[in-house]
C-alpha positions in Angstrom: -6.9 -10.9 -22.3 -6.4 -8.0 -19.9 -9.3 -5.9 -18.6 -9.5 -2.2 -19.4 -8.2 -0.2 -16.5 -10.8 1.4 -14.2 -9.2 4.4 -12.5 -12.2 5.4 -10.5 -12.3 5.4 -6.7 -14.3 2.9 -4.8 -16.5 3.2 -1.7 -18.9 0.8 0.1 -20.8 0.9 3.4 -20.5 -1.6 6.3 -22.9 -4.5 5.7 -21.5 -7.1 8.2 -22.6 -8.2 11.6 -21.3 -6.9 14.9 -19.3 -3.6 15.4 -18.7 -1.6 12.2 -15.3 -2.3 10.6 -13.7 -0.1 7.9 -10.7 -0.5 5.6 -8.9 2.3 3.8 -7.2 0.9 0.7 -4.5 2.7 -1.4 -3.0 2.0 -4.8 0.6 2.4 -5.7 2.9 5.0 -7.3 2.0 5.7 -11.0 -0.9 3.2 -10.7 -4.5 3.7 -9.8 -7.4 1.9 -8.0 -7.5 -0.5 -10.8 -4.5 -2.4 -9.3 -6.2 -2.9 -6.0 -9.9 -2.9 -7.0 -10.4 -6.6 -6.6 -8.9 -6.4 -3.2 -11.2 -3.6 -2.2 -14.2 -5.4 -3.5 -13.3 -8.6 -1.6 -13.3 -6.5 1.6 -16.7 -5.0 0.7 -18.0 -8.5 0.0 -16.8 -9.5 3.5 -19.1 -6.8 4.9 -16.5 -4.2 5.7 -16.9 -0.5 4.9 -14.3 0.4 2.3 -12.8 3.6 1.0 -10.3 3.5 -1.9 -9.4 7.0 -3.2 -7.8 7.9 -6.5 -4.6 9.7 -5.3 -3.9 13.2 -6.8 -1.9 13.0 -10.1 -2.8 9.4 -10.7 -5.2 7.9 -13.3 -4.7 10.8 -15.7 -1.2 11.4 -17.1 2.4 11.2 -15.9 2.7 14.9 -16.6 0.0 15.7 -14.1 1.7 13.4 -11.5 4.9 15.3 -12.0 3.1 18.4 -10.6 1.9 16.9 -7.4 3.6 16.6 -4.0 3.6 13.6 -1.7 1.6 15.5 0.9 -1.3 15.6 -1.5 -1.2 11.8 -1.9 -1.1 11.4 1.9 -3.9 13.9 2.5 -6.2 12.1 0.1 -5.6 8.8 1.8 -5.8 10.2 5.3 -9.2 11.8 4.3 -10.4 8.3 3.4 -9.3 7.0 6.7 -11.1 9.8 8.6 -14.3 9.2 6.7 -14.3 5.6 8.0 -13.3 6.6 11.5 -16.4 8.8 11.7 -18.7 5.8 11.0 -16.8 2.7 12.2 -15.6 1.3 15.5 -12.5 -0.3 14.0 -10.6 1.1 11.0 -7.7 -0.7 9.2 -5.3 0.7 6.7 -4.1 -1.3 3.6 -2.0 -0.6 0.6 0.1 -1.9 -2.3 3.7 -0.6 -2.8 3.7 3.2 -2.2 0.1 2.6 -0.9 1.7 0.4 1.8 3.9 3.3 2.9 0.8 5.5 3.1 -1.0 2.9 5.1 1.9 2.7 7.5 2.2 6.4 7.8 -1.5 6.7 8.8 -0.9 3.9 11.3 1.8 5.9 12.8 -0.3 9.1 13.1 -3.8 7.8 13.7 -5.4 5.2 16.1 -5.8 2.5 13.5 -6.9 -1.1 14.5 -4.3 -2.7 12.2 -2.5 -2.4 8.9 -2.2 -4.8 5.9 0.5 -4.1 3.2 1.5 -5.8 0.0 5.1 -5.4 -1.1 5.3 -2.1 0.7 7.9 0.5 -0.5 10.0 2.4 2.0 13.4 2.6 0.3 14.4 3.5 -3.3 17.6 1.6 -4.1 18.3 3.4 -7.4 21.5 5.3 -6.9 20.0 8.3 -8.8 17.3 8.7 -6.1 19.2 11.2 -4.0 19.9 13.3 -7.1 16.3 13.3 -8.3 15.7 16.8 -7.0 18.4 18.0 -9.5 17.7 15.5 -12.2 14.1 16.6 -12.5 15.3 19.9 -13.9 16.9 18.3 -16.9 15.2 14.9 -17.1 11.4 14.8 -17.1 10.7 11.1 -17.1 12.2 7.6 -17.1 10.8 4.3 -18.4 7.8 2.9 -16.6 8.0 0.7 -13.5 4.6 -0.8 -14.3 3.2 -4.3 -14.8 5.6 -6.4 -12.7 3.1 -9.3 -12.8 3.8 -13.0 -13.3 0.3 -13.8 -14.5 0.1 -13.5 -18.3 -2.0 -10.9 -20.1 -2.5 -8.8 -17.0 -2.2 -5.0 -17.1 -2.3 -2.8 -14.0 -3.1 0.3 -16.0 -0.2 2.4 -14.8 1.6 5.2 -16.5 4.0 4.4 -19.5 6.6 6.8 -18.0 7.7 7.6 -14.5 8.0 11.4 -13.8 11.4 12.2 -12.1 9.8 15.0 -10.1 7.3 12.6 -8.6 10.0 10.1 -7.9 11.7 12.8 -5.9 8.6 13.3 -3.9 8.2 9.6 -3.4 11.8 9.4 -2.0 11.0 12.2 0.4 7.8 10.6 1.6 9.6 7.2 2.1 12.3 8.9 4.1 9.9 10.8 6.3 7.7 7.7 6.8 10.6 5.5 7.9 11.3 7.8 10.9 7.6 7.4 12.0 7.6 3.6 12.1 8.4 3.3 15.8 5.1 5.1 16.5 3.1 2.2 15.1 1.6 0.0 17.9 -1.2 -1.7 16.0 -0.6 -5.2 14.4 0.9 -5.2 10.9 0.4 -7.9 8.3 2.8 -8.0 5.3 2.3 -10.0 2.1 5.7 -10.2 0.4 6.5 -11.6 -3.0 9.7 -13.7 -3.1 10.4 -12.2 -6.5 9.8 -8.4 -6.8 11.5 -6.4 -9.5 10.2 -3.0 -8.2 10.6 -3.0 -4.4 13.7 -4.7 -3.0 14.2 -6.3 0.4 15.7 -3.1 1.6 12.1 -1.9 2.3 11.3 -5.0 4.3 14.5 -4.6 6.3 13.6 -0.9 7.0 10.1 -2.0 8.1 11.4 -4.6 10.5 13.9 -2.2 12.0 11.3 0.5 12.4 8.4 -1.6 13.8 9.9 -1.7 17.3 6.5 -1.4 19.0 4.1 -3.3 16.8 3.3 -6.9 16.1 4.4 -8.1 12.7 3.3 -11.0 10.6 4.9 -11.7 7.2 3.6 -14.1 4.6 5.7 -15.0 1.5 4.0 -15.0 -1.9 5.9 -17.5 -4.1 3.8 -17.2 -7.3 3.5 -13.4 -7.8 5.7 -10.5 -8.7 5.3 -6.9 -7.4 1.6 -6.2 -8.3 0.5 -9.3 -6.3 -3.1 -8.0 -5.9 -3.5 -8.8 -9.6 -1.3 -11.9 -9.7 -1.6 -15.6 -8.9 -1.6 -15.1 -5.2 -4.4 -12.5 -5.1 -7.0 -14.7 -3.6 -4.6 -15.6 -0.8 -4.1 -11.9 -0.1 -7.8 -11.3 -0.1 -8.7 -14.1 2.3 -5.6 -13.5 4.5 -6.6 -9.8 4.8 -10.1 -10.7 5.9 -8.9 -13.3 8.4 -6.4 -10.9 9.8 -9.0 -8.1 10.3 -11.4 -10.5 12.0 -8.6 -11.9 14.2 -7.5 -8.4 15.3 -11.1 -7.3 16.1 -11.7 -10.5 18.1 -8.4 -10.1 20.0 -6.9 -13.3 18.6 -3.8 -12.0 16.9 -0.8 -13.9 18.2 2.3 -11.9 17.3 5.0 -10.0 19.2 7.0 -6.9 18.2 9.0 -7.4 15.1 12.8 -8.1 15.3 15.2 -6.4 12.9 16.1 -9.6 11.2 14.3 -12.8 10.3 10.6 -13.6 10.6 8.3 -12.2 13.3 8.8 -14.2 16.5 
């Protein structure tokens, strides 16, 4: 039986030992904090300060999302990062799908300690994507891209329709974020489902090609689909995120800059 979606933002203070550590967490496109809430709570339980905003246009209606711009999504997430930066010695960015792109974008523009992403989106393979700016004038929405989850009876609480205008904004944000990837120098940890019906491997290829100056570690998730933070591998993501953060802060991350093809060296 699925749990009713909770779209509210989440915040918690640092409660651990040692230097204050914070993590800014972002949900995905047409979704809400519900899809990453358990992830955020696991980080809070580990003692980290956490900020997880509800991005503009999300958690309400797809019609409202159609009236927002990608800069508004980024601004809300960047604000969460800056709140943590004001109170923590080390701040990490983390996100699912589009939230992964936002996390990478902040990592390119802010002095983050590291980044953790789950099935990050950076490329839209749909051949209609370049035409979305025109299509939005005649086609308001398309079928939902929600609930790509292997685990039975699990609902991420995303919109039943995808607004074309917002998809156009998403494509623009992806394109602009890809050009910023070489600016990232902090370590990046990627959790990637081997079967993902929403984000293709084109996004992972783009990430590898763009991360020319940052260490990259990729872990395959073999028992989850796109919304892996609600799927069978969720606990592995949660513990892996905590381990990665602690390893980075202690200086024990053993990775080298990513290569365009294959696993990190």
